[in-house]
Each structure stands twice: as C-alpha cells, then as structure tokens.
C-alpha positions in Angstrom: -54.0 106.5 -59.1 -51.5 109.3 -59.9 -48.6 106.9 -59.2 -50.1 104.3 -61.6 -50.4 107.0 -64.3 -46.8 108.2 -63.7 -45.5 104.6 -63.8 -47.3 103.9 -67.0 -45.9 107.0 -68.6 -42.4 106.1 -67.5 -42.8 102.6 -69.0 -43.9 104.0 -72.3 -40.9 106.4 -72.4 -38.6 103.4 -71.7 -40.3 101.4 -74.6 -39.8 104.4 -76.9 -36.1 104.7 -75.8 -35.6 101.0 -76.4 -37.0 101.3 -80.0 -34.7 104.3 -80.6 -31.8 102.2 -79.3 -32.6 99.5 -81.9 -35.0 97.1 -80.2 -37.5 95.6 -82.7 -40.8 97.4 -82.1 -42.7 94.2 -82.7 -41.1 92.8 -79.6 -42.7 95.5 -77.5 -46.2 95.5 -78.9 -47.9 93.4 -76.2 -46.1 95.2 -73.4 -46.8 98.6 -74.9 -50.5 97.8 -75.4 -50.9 96.6 -71.8 -49.2 99.7 -70.6 -51.4 102.0 -72.7 -54.4 100.2 -71.2 -53.1 100.8 -67.7 -52.4 104.5 -68.5 -55.9 104.9 -69.9 -57.5 103.2 -66.9 -55.5 105.4 -64.4 -56.4 108.6 -66.4 -60.1 107.6 -66.4 -60.1 106.9 -62.7 -58.4 110.3 -62.0 -61.2 111.9 -64.0 -63.9 110.0 -62.3 -64.8 107.9 -65.4 -65.0 104.2 -65.9 -61.9 102.7 -67.5 -62.1 102.3 -71.2 -62.1 98.8 -72.7 -59.2 99.3 -75.2 -59.0 95.6 -76.1 -62.6 95.8 -77.4 -61.9 99.0 -79.3 -58.7 97.6 -80.8 -60.7 94.6 -82.0 -63.3 96.8 -83.6 -60.8 99.0 -85.3 -58.7 96.2 -86.5 -61.6 94.4 -88.1 -62.6 97.3 -90.3 
C-alpha cells in the first residue's frame, strides 16, 4: 500500500513537471484524475478506511 501511494505521488509530480515544461494540462486530465483516485485509495487503505469514490464525488460537484 505504501508503495502504491509513493508511486501515485511520483506520477503526480511528473505530471506537474510536464505542465511546467509546456505540456497542455488538458492532455493530462484523465491520467491525473486516475492517479489522484489511486492515491486516495492507497491513503484510505493505509488508514484502514474504505477507498473514496472520487468519480461519484466529481460528478456531484460538477453538476452543481
């Protein structure tokens, strides 16, 4: 679980670096969202909690 959390954090840092280097942020949205979900799930597991359903929350927030 810690390895998954570390891997997700590293991916997010790479995405941020790519944006700083000039990559269009829109090109990374799906990958970034998937990685955020993986990070949240790993963090929840480490804390003994069920993984959050971020896709559901995103849909609720986006429809407001």
